[in-house]
C-alpha positions in Angstrom: 18.0 -1.8 -25.8 17.4 -2.7 -21.8 15.7 -5.9 -21.1 12.0 -5.5 -20.2 10.4 -6.0 -16.9 6.9 -6.5 -16.3 6.2 -8.0 -12.8 2.0 -7.1 -12.6 0.8 -10.4 -12.5 -3.2 -10.1 -12.8 -3.8 -13.6 -13.0 -2.2 -13.6 -9.5 -4.2 -10.7 -8.1 -7.3 -12.3 -9.6 -6.9 -15.5 -7.8 -6.2 -13.6 -4.7 -9.0 -11.6 -4.7 -11.0 -14.0 -5.6 -10.0 -16.3 -3.2 -8.5 -14.2 -0.1 -8.6 -10.8 0.1 -11.6 -9.6 -1.9 -13.9 -11.5 0.5 -11.7 -10.6 3.6 -11.9 -6.8 2.4 -15.1 -6.5 1.9 -16.2 -7.9 5.0 -14.0 -6.3 7.4 -13.1 -2.9 5.9 -16.6 -2.7 4.2 -14.7 -0.1 1.2 -17.0 2.6 -0.5 -15.7 4.4 -3.6 -17.1 7.7 -4.4 -16.3 10.2 -7.3 -14.9 7.1 -9.7 -16.6 8.5 -12.6 -14.0 11.4 -12.5 -11.3 9.3 -13.2 -10.1 9.2 -16.9 -9.8 5.5 -18.3 -7.3 5.5 -21.1 -5.1 8.8 -20.7 -2.8 9.2 -17.9 -3.6 10.9 -13.9 -2.6 11.1 -10.4 -4.6 10.4 -7.7 -3.1 11.5 -4.3 -4.4 10.4 -1.2 -4.3 11.2 2.4 -2.7 8.6 4.2 -3.6 6.7 7.5 -1.4 7.2 10.1 0.6 4.5 12.3 -0.6 1.3 11.0 0.4 -1.0 8.2 -1.0 0.6 4.5 -4.2 -1.1 4.5 -5.9 1.8 3.4 -3.6 2.0 -0.1 -4.1 -1.9 -0.5 -8.1 -1.6 -0.4 -8.0 1.5 -2.4 -6.1 -0.1 -5.3 -8.3 -3.3 -4.9 -11.3 -1.2 -5.3 -10.2 0.8 -8.0 -9.2 -2.3 -9.8 -12.8 -3.7 -9.1 -14.4 -0.7 -10.7 -12.5 -1.1 -14.0 -13.5 -5.0 -14.2 -10.2 -6.2 -13.4 -9.1 -5.3 -16.5 -5.2 -5.3 -16.4 -4.9 -2.6 -19.1 -6.8 -0.4 -16.9 -4.8 -1.2 -13.6 -3.9 1.8 -11.4 -0.3 1.7 -10.8 0.5 2.0 -7.5 3.8 3.8 -6.7 5.7 2.8 -3.0 8.4 3.8 -0.8 11.5 1.0 -1.6 11.5 0.1 1.6 8.3 -1.9 1.5 9.6 -4.0 -1.0 13.6 -4.8 0.2 12.6 -4.8 3.7 10.2 -8.6 4.0 8.2 -8.1 6.5 7.3 -4.5 5.2 5.3 -7.1 2.6 2.1 -8.0 3.7 3.0 -11.5 5.7 6.4 -11.6 4.0 4.9 -12.7 0.3 7.6 -12.5 -2.1 7.7 -9.4 -4.5 4.2 -8.6 -3.3 3.8 -4.9 -4.0 5.4 -5.0 -7.8 3.1 -8.2 -8.8 0.0 -6.5 -7.5 0.6 -3.3 -10.2 3.1 -1.3 -7.6 6.3 0.4 -9.2 9.2 1.9 -6.6 9.1 5.2 -6.4 11.8 7.2 -7.7 11.8 10.4 -9.4 12.8 9.2 -12.5 10.1 6.4 -12.8 7.6 8.8 -11.8 8.3 10.5 -14.8 8.6 8.0 -17.1 5.4 6.4 -15.9 3.4 9.9 -16.8 5.4 10.1 -20.3 3.5 6.3 -20.9 -0.1 8.3 -19.9 -0.3 5.4 -16.9 -2.8 6.2 -14.3 -0.8 6.6 -10.6 -1.7 6.0 -7.2 0.7 8.1 -5.7 0.7 9.5 -1.5 1.5 12.8 -1.5 2.7 12.8 2.7 5.2 9.9 2.2 6.3 7.8 4.9 5.7 10.7 7.4 1.6 10.2 6.2 2.1 6.8 7.5 3.9 7.7 10.8 2.2 10.6 11.6 0.3 8.6 14.6 -3.1 8.8 15.9 -2.5 12.3 17.6 -2.3 13.9 14.6 -5.1 12.0 12.5 -6.2 13.8 9.5 -3.0 15.8 9.8 -1.7 16.2 6.3 2.0 16.2 6.3 4.0 18.5 4.1 3.7 16.9 0.3 6.4 16.0 -1.9 7.2 19.1 -4.7 8.0 16.3 -7.0 4.6 15.3 -8.0 4.0 19.1 -8.4 6.6 19.8 -11.2 6.4 16.4 -12.7 2.4 16.3 -13.3 3.0 20.0 -14.6 5.7 19.1 -16.8 3.5 16.5 -18.3 0.5 18.4 -18.3 -1.3 15.5 -16.4 -4.3 16.0 -14.3 -3.9 15.2 -9.9 -7.3 13.6 -8.3 -7.1 14.3 -4.9 -8.8 11.5 -2.9 -9.9 11.8 0.6 -9.6 8.4 2.8 -12.1 8.7 5.6 -11.6 6.1 9.2 -8.7 4.7 7.7 -6.6 7.0 10.6 -8.7 4.3 13.0 -7.3 1.2 11.6 -4.8 1.3 14.8 -6.2 4.0 17.2 -3.6 4.0 19.8 -0.2 5.1 18.2 2.2 7.7 18.8 5.4 8.3 17.0 8.5 10.0 18.3 10.8 11.4 15.4 14.1 10.5 17.2 13.0 6.5 17.4 11.5 6.5 14.1 15.1 7.4 12.9 16.7 4.9 14.9 14.8 1.9 13.8 15.0 2.9 10.1 19.0 2.8 10.2 18.8 -0.3 12.2 15.9 -2.3 11.0 15.0 -0.4 8.0 11.9 0.1 9.2 10.6 3.9 8.5 8.5 4.2 11.6 7.9 3.0 15.2 4.6 3.6 16.0 4.2 3.3 20.1 2.8 1.5 22.4 1.7 -1.2 19.3 4.8 -1.5 17.6 6.7 -3.0 20.8 3.8 -6.0 20.5 4.5 -6.2 16.6 8.2 -7.3 17.6 7.4 -9.4 19.7 4.0 -11.2 18.1 4.7 -11.0 14.3 0.8 -11.1 13.7 0.3 -7.5 15.6 2.8 -6.1 12.9 -0.2 -7.0 10.4 -2.9 -5.9 12.7 -5.9 -3.7 11.7 -9.3 -2.8 13.5 -12.4 -3.1 11.3 -13.2 0.5 10.0 -15.3 1.2 7.4 -13.3 2.7 4.7 -14.6 5.5 2.4 -13.2 6.9 0.1 -13.9 10.3 -1.8 -12.3 10.9 -5.5 -12.5 15.0 -5.4 -11.9 16.8 -9.0 -9.2 17.5 -10.8 -6.5 19.5 -10.4 -4.5 21.6 -12.9 -1.1 21.5 -11.4 0.4 23.4 -14.5 -1.9 26.5 -13.9 -1.3 26.3 -10.2 2.6 25.9 -10.3 2.1 29.4 -12.7 0.0 31.1 -10.2 2.9 30.6 -8.1 5.4 31.7 -10.5 6.8 28.7 -12.1 7.4 28.7 -15.7 10.1 27.2 -15.7 9.3 24.0 -15.5 12.4 21.7 -16.2 14.6 23.8 -14.1 11.9 25.6 -11.5 12.6 27.9 -8.7 11.9 25.1 -5.4 10.7 27.9 -2.9 7.9 28.7 -5.8 7.1 24.9 -6.1 7.0 24.6 -2.1 4.7 27.3 -1.8 2.0 25.8 -4.6 2.8 22.5 -3.0 1.5 24.2 0.3 -1.4 25.4 -1.6 -2.6 22.3 -2.9 -2.4 20.8 1.1 -3.8 23.5 2.5 -6.7 23.0 0.0 -7.1 19.4 0.3 -7.2 19.6 4.1 -10.1 21.7 4.1 -11.9 19.2 1.6 -10.7 16.3 4.1 -12.0 18.0 7.2 -15.5 18.6 5.3 -15.5 14.9 4.2 -14.8 13.6 8.1 -17.6 15.3 9.3 -19.8 13.8 6.5 -18.1 10.4 6.9 -16.3 9.7 9.5 -18.9 10.1 12.5 -19.1 6.2 13.1 -15.3 4.8 12.0 -16.4 1.4 12.7 -19.7 1.7 12.0 -20.8 -2.1 13.9 -24.0 -2.6 12.3 -23.0 -3.0 9.1 -19.8 -5.1 10.3 -22.3 -7.0 12.2 -24.5 -7.4 8.9 -21.6 -8.0 7.1 -19.7 -10.7 9.3 -23.4 -12.5 9.7 -21.9 -15.7 12.4 -19.4 -16.4 14.1 -17.7 -18.9 11.3 -17.1 -15.4 9.1 -16.0 -13.7 12.0 -13.1 -15.6 12.7 -12.7 -16.2 9.2 -12.5 -12.7 8.7 -10.6 -11.4 11.6 -6.7 -10.3 11.1 -5.4 -12.9 13.6 -6.5 -15.6 10.6 -4.7 -12.9 7.8 -1.5 -14.6 8.0 -2.3 -18.1 7.5 -4.8 -17.4 4.7 -2.2 -15.3 2.9 0.6 -17.2 3.1 -1.0 -20.5 2.5 -3.0 -19.4 -0.8 0.6 -18.1 -1.9 2.2 -21.4 -1.1 -0.9 -23.4 -2.4 0.2 -21.9 -6.0 3.6 -23.5 -6.3 2.6 -26.8 -4.8 0.2 -29.7 -5.2 -2.9 -30.2 -2.9 -2.2 -32.1 0.0 -3.3 -35.2 0.3 -5.3 -35.0 3.9 -6.0 -32.1 5.8 -3.4 -33.3 8.4 -0.7 -32.8 5.7 -2.6 -29.5 5.1 -1.6 -27.9 8.5 2.1 -30.0 9.3 3.8 -28.6 6.0 3.2 -25.2 7.1 4.3 -25.8 10.4 6.2 -22.6 10.5 3.2 -20.6 10.2 3.3 -20.9 13.9 6.2 -17.9 14.5 3.5 -15.3 13.6 1.7 -16.1 16.7 4.7 -16.9 19.0 6.5 -14.5 20.9 9.4 -13.3 19.3 8.2 -15.6 16.2 10.1 -13.2 13.9 13.2 -15.1 14.6 11.3 -18.5 13.9 10.4 -17.0 10.6 13.4 -15.4 9.1 14.8 -19.1 10.3 12.9 -21.0 8.2 12.7 -18.6 5.3 16.6 -19.3 5.1 16.3 -23.4 6.0 13.1 -24.6 4.0 13.0 -25.3 0.5 10.9 -23.3 -2.1 7.9 -22.6 -2.4 8.2 -22.3 2.0 12.0 -20.6 1.6 15.1 -19.9 -0.1 17.5 -23.4 0.3 19.5 -24.4 -2.7 18.9 -20.9 -4.3 22.1 -18.8 -4.8 22.2 -15.5 -3.4 21.0 -13.2 -6.5 18.0 -15.9 -7.1 16.8 -15.4 -3.9 16.8 -11.5 -3.7 15.3 -11.4 -7.0 12.1 -13.8 -6.4 11.4 -11.6 -3.2 12.2 -8.5 -4.9 14.6 -6.9 -2.6 15.8 -5.0 -5.1 15.4 -1.4 -6.1 13.7 -1.4 -9.7 14.3 1.4 -12.1 12.7 2.0 -15.1 15.8 3.6 -17.0 17.8 0.0 -16.0 14.7 -2.6 -16.8 12.1 -0.9 -18.5 8.2 -1.6 -18.9 7.5 -3.5 -22.3 5.7 -1.2 -24.7 2.1 -0.2 -23.7 
């Protein structure tokens, strides 16, 4: 039998929420979760949100955090997010390069086989049916749902699992001035492993690393819709064989769901999207200039990375030592600081880098691998 693997670290996530992320996100994004009472707690379900375009996936991070907060931070009730493998294997696609961040936070690599195995386990999953095109669609296509993957339709129907549409409002305004182009996206994916390159902000992110993780202070509203019976929708379109379905018929079922969700999304945008930044509530949450500067994304690389390192090292003897031992973090703010950040990852010892670790250990610690549940299954429930 294959050795089990469970990277989800609820203690790490609770401490991160309590000491860093929770307060920052609550003050800056002021998220609101509506309709969560519709979700089952102890049986499987798929939550299917629209993605915000042209920005780091803060919408997914904040929604995931709000769902777990609602369930009292109970590890047994944690929604498992499904993410594209590029977010794990490419270090700058993890928040501030933090080792194995997505999996430690409860995420699981998105593959067809992984998806089905999780449904059979009765897990509650967070899945973005637009995939990477949903992130890279550009501000000019905001709130325009991209074609859905057909796999989640057939898998949900096959396993008789309800799908709950989730409407993410105002998240499109995280970076409201980016556009994407297919040819450029293809090039940067082939060369750098980055699935899209939003312009003009991305070149700034390539020059100044902190800008890659930047975000405007949108007020995020998440509305959970009514459950969709995928088996019924599939049968409506003539998909009766769920093991070897007709691809064209499944695509038609997927498109019907996308169009229905688009209508509901448009309705909720009119209701909750008139003031994407809602500056009055932002001012109220910030309170004073000290809170403002602490919560601003410019400070997030230091806050998150120092917190991560502090989990693995003794407390500093004084404030000067505290700053000096993290000297490499200046790379987030220097022109072409990615070079410094990449070098220090190689040359400094843990918890600052990987010097002294063999290549396999370093990759495992960083999470730079594709996790397949048939090879490394989750422990039994």
